[in-house]
Every structure is written in C-alpha cells, then in structure tokens.
C-alpha positions in Angstrom: 88.0 114.4 23.8 86.7 113.4 27.2 83.3 114.9 26.3 83.2 112.8 23.1 84.2 109.6 24.9 81.7 110.3 27.6 78.8 110.4 25.2 80.1 107.3 23.4 80.1 105.4 26.7 76.7 106.7 27.5 75.2 105.5 24.2 77.0 102.1 24.6 75.6 101.7 28.1 72.1 102.6 26.9 72.4 100.1 24.1 73.4 97.3 26.5 70.6 98.1 28.9 68.1 98.0 26.0 69.4 94.5 25.0 69.2 93.3 28.6 65.7 94.7 29.0 64.3 92.9 25.9 62.3 89.7 26.4 64.2 86.7 25.0 62.5 84.5 22.5 63.6 81.4 20.5 62.4 80.8 17.0 62.7 77.3 15.6 62.3 76.3 12.0 63.0 73.2 10.0 63.5 75.5 6.9 66.7 77.3 6.2 67.3 81.0 6.5 69.4 80.7 3.4 66.5 79.2 1.4 64.4 81.6 -0.7 61.5 81.0 1.7 63.7 81.8 4.6 64.7 85.1 3.1 61.2 86.1 2.1 59.0 84.5 4.8 61.1 84.1 8.0 63.9 86.7 8.2 61.8 89.9 7.4 59.4 89.1 10.2 62.1 88.4 12.8 64.1 91.4 11.9 61.0 93.5 12.5 60.3 91.7 15.8 64.0 92.1 16.9 63.3 95.8 17.6 61.3 94.8 20.6 62.5 91.3 21.4 65.9 89.6 21.8 65.6 86.7 19.3 67.6 83.5 18.8 66.9 81.5 15.7 67.6 77.7 15.2 67.3 76.7 11.6 68.0 73.7 9.3 70.1 74.7 6.3 70.4 73.0 2.9 74.1 72.8 2.2 74.1 74.4 -1.3 71.8 77.3 -0.2 73.9 77.8 2.9 77.2 78.1 0.9 75.6 80.5 -1.6 73.8 82.8 0.8 75.4 82.5 4.2 77.3 85.8 4.1 74.1 87.7 3.1 72.1 86.1 5.9 74.9 86.6 8.5 75.0 90.3 7.7 71.2 90.6 8.1 71.0 88.8 11.5 74.1 90.5 12.8 72.7 94.0 12.0 69.4 93.1 13.7 71.2 91.7 16.8 69.7 88.3 16.2 71.6 85.2 17.4 71.6 82.4 14.8 72.3 78.7 15.4 71.9 76.2 12.6 72.8 72.7 11.4 72.9 71.1 7.9 69.6 69.6 6.9 69.5 65.8 6.2 67.3 64.3 3.5 69.2 61.3 2.1 67.5 58.6 4.2 63.7 58.4 4.1 61.9 58.4 7.5 65.3 58.4 9.4 66.4 61.8 8.1 63.4 63.7 9.5 64.0 62.1 12.9 67.7 63.1 12.8 66.7 66.7 11.9 64.2 66.7 14.8 67.0 65.5 17.2 69.3 68.2 16.0 66.6 70.9 16.5 65.9 69.6 20.0 69.6 69.4 21.0 70.4 72.9 19.8 67.2 74.3 21.4 67.9 72.8 24.8 71.4 74.2 24.6 70.1 77.7 23.8 67.5 77.6 26.7 70.1 76.4 29.2 72.4 79.4 28.3 69.7 82.0 28.0 66.6 83.1 29.9 64.2 82.2 27.1 60.6 83.2 27.9 58.9 81.9 24.7 59.5 79.5 21.9 58.0 80.3 18.5 57.8 77.2 16.4 57.3 77.2 12.6 55.3 74.0 11.7 54.8 70.7 13.5 58.3 69.2 13.9 59.6 72.4 15.6 56.4 72.6 17.7 57.1 69.1 19.0 60.5 70.4 20.0 58.9 73.5 21.5 56.6 71.4 23.6 59.6 69.6 25.1 61.1 73.0 26.0 57.8 74.1 27.5 57.9 71.1 29.8 61.5 71.4 30.7 62.0 75.1 31.0 58.4 76.3 31.7 58.3 78.7 28.8 55.4 79.8 26.5 54.8 77.9 23.3 53.6 79.6 20.1 52.6 77.1 17.4 52.8 78.8 14.0 51.2 75.9 12.1 51.8 77.1 8.5 49.6 74.2 7.3 48.2 70.8 8.1 51.5 69.2 7.5 50.6 65.5 7.6 47.6 66.0 5.3 49.8 68.0 2.9 52.1 65.0 2.5 49.2 62.7 1.8 47.5 65.1 -0.7 50.8 65.8 -2.3 51.3 62.0 -3.0 54.4 61.8 -0.7 52.7 59.5 1.7 50.5 56.7 0.4 48.2 55.6 3.3 47.9 52.1 1.8 51.6 51.7 2.9 51.4 50.7 6.6 54.5 52.8 7.4 53.0 56.0 6.1 49.7 55.2 7.8 51.5 54.9 11.1 53.3 58.2 10.5 50.1 60.0 9.4 48.2 58.8 12.5 51.2 59.7 14.8 51.4 63.3 13.5 47.7 63.8 13.5 47.7 62.8 17.2 50.6 65.2 17.8 48.8 68.0 16.0 45.7 67.6 18.1 47.9 67.5 21.3 49.8 70.6 20.3 46.7 72.6 19.6 45.7 71.9 23.2 49.2 72.5 24.7 50.2 75.6 22.8 49.8 78.9 24.6 49.2 80.6 21.2 48.4 79.5 17.7 49.0 81.3 14.4 47.5 80.2 11.1 47.9 81.6 7.5 44.1 81.7 6.8 40.8 82.5 8.5 39.6 79.2 7.0 42.1 77.2 9.0 41.5 79.2 12.2 37.7 78.5 12.0 38.3 74.8 11.5 40.7 74.5 14.5 38.4 76.4 16.8 35.4 74.3 15.7 37.2 71.0 16.1 39.9 71.2 18.8 40.5 72.4 22.3 42.8 75.4 22.3 43.8 78.2 24.6 42.3 80.5 21.9 45.1 83.1 21.8 45.0 83.1 18.1 46.4 85.1 15.2 45.8 84.9 11.4 48.8 86.1 9.5 48.9 85.3 5.8 52.2 85.1 3.9 53.2 88.7 3.6 55.5 90.7 1.5 58.0 93.5 1.6 55.9 96.0 -0.4 59.0 98.2 -1.0 60.9 95.4 -2.5 58.0 94.1 -4.6 57.2 97.4 -6.2 57.2 98.6 -9.7 58.4 102.0 -8.5 61.7 100.5 -7.5 62.5 99.1 -10.9 64.7 100.7 -13.6 62.5 101.0 -16.8 65.5 100.8 -19.2 66.8 97.7 -17.5 63.3 96.1 -17.8 63.2 96.8 -21.5 66.7 95.1 -22.0 65.6 92.2 -19.7 62.6 91.6 -21.9 64.8 91.7 -25.0 67.3 89.3 -23.5 64.5 86.8 -22.9 63.2 87.3 -26.4 59.8 88.5 -25.3 58.2 90.6 -27.9 56.9 94.0 -26.7 53.3 93.0 -27.8 53.4 89.6 -26.2 50.9 88.6 -23.5 53.0 87.1 -20.8 51.4 84.5 -18.5 53.7 83.8 -15.6 54.4 81.3 -12.9 56.8 81.9 -10.0 58.2 79.5 -7.4 58.7 75.7 -7.2 56.6 73.1 -8.9 56.3 70.7 -6.1 54.0 67.7 -5.9 50.9 69.8 -5.0 51.1 72.2 -7.9 49.0 71.1 -10.9 51.5 71.7 -13.8 49.5 69.8 -16.4 46.3 71.8 -15.7 48.3 75.1 -15.7 49.7 74.1 -19.1 46.2 73.2 -20.3 45.0 76.6 -19.2 47.8 78.3 -21.2 46.8 76.3 -24.3 43.3 77.7 -24.0 44.7 81.2 -23.5 46.9 80.8 -26.6 43.9 79.9 -28.7 42.4 83.3 -27.9 45.6 85.3 -27.8 48.2 84.1 -30.4 50.9 86.3 -28.9 50.7 84.6 -25.5 53.8 83.1 -24.1 54.4 81.2 -20.9 57.0 82.4 -18.5 58.3 80.2 -15.6 60.5 81.7 -12.9 61.5 78.6 -11.0 64.3 76.5 -9.7 62.5 73.4 -10.9 64.7 71.6 -13.5 64.0 72.6 -17.1 63.8 69.0 -18.3 61.0 68.4 -15.9 58.9 71.2 -17.4 59.9 70.2 -21.0 58.6 66.7 -20.4 55.1 68.1 -19.7 55.3 70.5 -22.6 55.9 67.6 -25.0 53.1 65.6 -23.6 50.7 68.5 -24.2 52.2 69.5 -27.6 53.2 72.9 -26.4 56.1 74.4 -28.4 59.2 75.2 -26.3 59.5 78.3 -28.5 56.5 79.7 -26.7 57.9 79.1 -23.2 60.6 80.9 -21.2 62.1 79.3 -18.1 64.6 81.0 -15.8 65.6 80.8 -12.2 65.9 83.8 -9.9 67.0 84.7 -6.4 64.8 86.7 -4.0 66.3 90.0 -4.9 65.6 89.8 -8.7 62.1 88.3 -8.5 60.3 91.7 -8.8 62.0 92.3 -12.2 60.6 89.1 -13.6 57.1 89.5 -12.2 57.0 93.0 -13.8 57.3 91.4 -17.2 54.1 89.4 -16.7 50.6 90.5 -17.7 49.2 87.9 -15.2 50.4 85.1 -13.0 48.8 81.7 -12.2 48.9 78.9 -9.7 46.8 75.8 -9.6 47.1 73.7 -6.4 45.7 70.3 -5.5 42.9 71.2 -3.1 41.8 68.9 -0.3 41.5 69.2 3.4 45.0 70.8 3.7 44.0 73.5 1.3 42.2 75.3 4.1 45.5 76.5 5.5 47.3 77.5 2.4 48.4 81.1 1.7 50.9 81.0 -1.2 53.9 83.3 -0.9 53.6 84.0 -4.6 50.1 85.4 -4.1 51.3 88.3 -2.0 54.3 88.9 -4.2 52.4 89.0 -7.5 49.6 91.2 -6.1 52.1 93.6 -4.6 53.5 94.1 -8.2 50.0 95.0 -9.3 49.5 91.9 -11.4 46.2 89.8 -11.5 46.2 86.1 -10.6 44.5 83.1 -12.1 44.0 80.4 -9.3 41.8 77.5 -8.7 38.9 77.7 -6.2 39.0 76.2 -2.7 42.4 77.3 -1.7 42.7 79.0 1.8 41.3 82.5 1.7 42.2 83.1 -2.0 38.6 82.8 -3.2 37.5 85.6 -1.0 40.6 87.8 -1.7 40.3 87.5 -5.5 36.5 87.7 -5.8 35.9 90.6 -3.4 38.6 92.9 -4.8 38.7 92.0 -8.6 42.3 90.8 -8.3 42.1 88.0 -10.8 40.1 85.0 -12.1 39.1 81.8 -10.2 38.9 78.5 -12.1 36.1 76.3 -10.7 37.3 73.1 -12.3 39.9 71.8 -14.7 37.8 70.6 -17.6 38.5 72.4 -20.9 35.3 74.4 -20.9 36.1 75.9 -17.5 39.6 76.7 -18.5 38.4 78.3 -21.8 35.9 80.4 -19.9 38.6 81.5 -17.4 41.0 82.4 -20.2 38.3 84.5 -21.8 37.5 86.3 -18.6 41.2 87.0 -18.0 41.7 88.5 -21.4 38.5 90.5 -21.3 38.7 91.9 -17.8 40.2 95.3 -17.2 42.4 95.0 -14.1 43.6 98.1 -12.3 47.3 97.6 -11.3 47.1 100.4 -8.7 44.0 99.0 -7.0 45.6 95.5 -7.0 48.7 96.8 -5.3 46.7 98.8 -2.8 44.8 95.7 -1.8 48.0 93.9 -1.4 49.3 96.6 0.9 46.2 96.4 3.0 46.2 92.6 3.2 49.8 91.4 2.9 52.1 94.2 3.9 55.1 93.2 6.1 54.5 95.9 8.7 51.0 94.7 9.2 52.2 91.1 9.7 55.0 92.2 12.1 52.4 94.2 14.1 50.2 91.1 14.3 53.1 89.0 15.6 53.9 91.7 18.2 50.4 91.6 19.5 50.6 87.8 20.0 54.0 88.0 21.5 52.8 90.7 23.9 49.8 88.6 25.0 52.1 85.6 25.7 55.1 87.3 27.4 54.5 91.0 27.5 56.8 93.8 26.0 60.3 94.7 26.9 
C-alpha cells in the first residue's frame, strides 16, 4: 500500500512540476469557443499547444451557443489543462457593442496577467490585438498578432460599412491606422495565406517573425474512413437524395461576402447539363433567406436540400456530395482569406468549385487538380466551369492526400509551436 501511494505521489509531483515549468501564454479571441468556428479553428490548435505551453483563453461567447455547447467545451479545456475565461458577446447596439466587447476583453486580460506570469499574448484578429498591445505595454510581454484577415476591409467589401457614411469612414480609417501600428508593434505575425504575408512584408514595417498557417482540419475527424457506410445510405434516404443524383454542396454560413446568387446561377448551369443534379446546403442560415433567392432565380425547392449541422456531424454530410462550392466577393481583403470549408471538403476527398482571386486557393486548386476555378460570373464562364466539373476525373485519394500535406492539424500546431518558441522559448 505504501509502495502504491509512494508512486502516486511521485507522479503527482512530476505532473505539478511539469505544469510549473511550462511557459504561460494568454490567447484572446472575440469569437466563442462554443461557436462552430471555435470548435474547429481555435480549440484544436490550443489543445495541441497545451502539451508544451500553459494556456489561458479569454473568449467572447454567444449566449445560445454557450448554453448549447458549454459542457462539451468545458470538458475539452479541462482535459487539456487549459484555463478558460469568457464573457457574453454583445451585438444589440451598433458601434457601442464592439467597444463594450473590447472593454470586456481588456478587463479580463489584465486580470489574468496580474494573477499569472504570462509571457506572451496570442491575439486572434485586430480587436484582441489592440488588447494585446495594451498588455505588452503594461506587463512587458510578447505580442503575437494572428491577423486572420484584413478586418476593416472585410467589413467594407462585405457591405457592412458604407464609406459614404462619415461614421463608417472614421471607423475604417481608425482601424487601418491601428492595423499598421500593430504590424510594427507585434513581436510576431501570423497570416492565413502567403498572399497576405507578401503584401504585409512589402508594405509595412514589421519584426518579420512570420508564420503562414492556413485554416487547418482534423484529418481524422474529416475522413471517409471514420464513417459508417450503412448510416450514410440511410442518411441519403432520409434527405430524399436519389442514389444516382449528382450532389453539389455548400457548407457553412452565407454571410454578406458569399455570393449566393452567383452560386445558384452556377447550379442552374450545372442542372442544364446534369438533370439529376441537386443542390445541398449544410448551413445555419435561415431557410427562408435561401428560398427567397431560389424563387428569384426560378429554382425549384424540390431540387434543393437545406439542413443545419454541428461540427461533429459535418463529415457525414460532406460525404454525400460529389463536389462543393464557394463563391466569395473578392477585393483587397481576399488576399488573406483561407476558408475553413476548403480544408474540410478537401480532407473528405471532394473537389471544389471556387472563384479566382481568393487567398491561395487559385494555386492550391490549379497545381493539384483539386477542383475548378471560375474566372468570372457571366453565364458563359459558369457554363464552362460546370462542363469542366462534370467532365473532369477527380481522384478522391489524391485530393485527401493533398489536404493532409497542406491543411493537417498536426502541421498547423507544429507551425504555431515554432513561432511560440522563437518568441518565448520552450518549457
């Protein structure tokens, strides 16, 4: 008995020493860990990094998502030894709500830094990076700016900020100045694309500790090998998808930057060439919103399936598709875009139809025969793209292998570890 307890105490002591020896980092995000994005594009990275670093997360949670997913997220962070602090996201008051969210991030972050020997703050997007810069000044810690995208430009190009409105013009100019300042102040910068990295290095003063880490994927979760074939057959039947149907899919939200009308127009051209083609949306976007566009383009609702899904069931639905598509409004901000759906679909071995000019997608699809690029949205271009999609032989195994090489979660975690190590060292 004494021997048994002696070993237990020894292991406990070693575990405590390991925790104490880890470098302490703070991760700040204005997204929620209980959001689908938080579960796919934040938690998996940080769980991997927690093996070498003691991580605290501050997040901004949407009330409904928090109530639905808090137990699952709590279990994940507890198992990884991650400390999690959060507040409820505000969105009801334009302009004022983002400021209040910023203040909540800052207050929580300062409290964490006062209570812990934080050595680095890792900030996801510009508002958290503004908080991180305050912490850098006050506590003399390293600042890692994970830009995700050119945030202010995304809001303009997504028609959320009309620059003819003087208030939005002031906001845009303010955040562009902050962006430039943060590029100079940050000890390290991470972008989603090589395209964005090249632009920043060419146009801004930086410390040049740089990483390019695209939106990655858990290749074991998004894998055909993990699916039950019999359940997939019954799932197809439940959705009234004929076994001979050609299924063109879309996954994720249909926010202001996604070109729904053009995607529907592409489907119409596909349907002319493949009469058994159906359109399959896996999205939390309201059904009525999609139906409005279907009616405007005279697309029968009988040819369309719309369903919502959580992160865990997404591979089941992607597997039902022959191909997936996303058309995104491309402007300056497109340089930095790496759609999460891109890595998830490719990991399932499915080809993609996308428009040109988006992040590194052009290079990825062209060089590896992973899908079809649409050069413009006129009917002739859409028709040609549909013909190419239907007449190209895509190799599912090769598509998945490319996804593993480019977008695997272990590769992304290793890239983050290298940046962390350059900024604050290992444990």
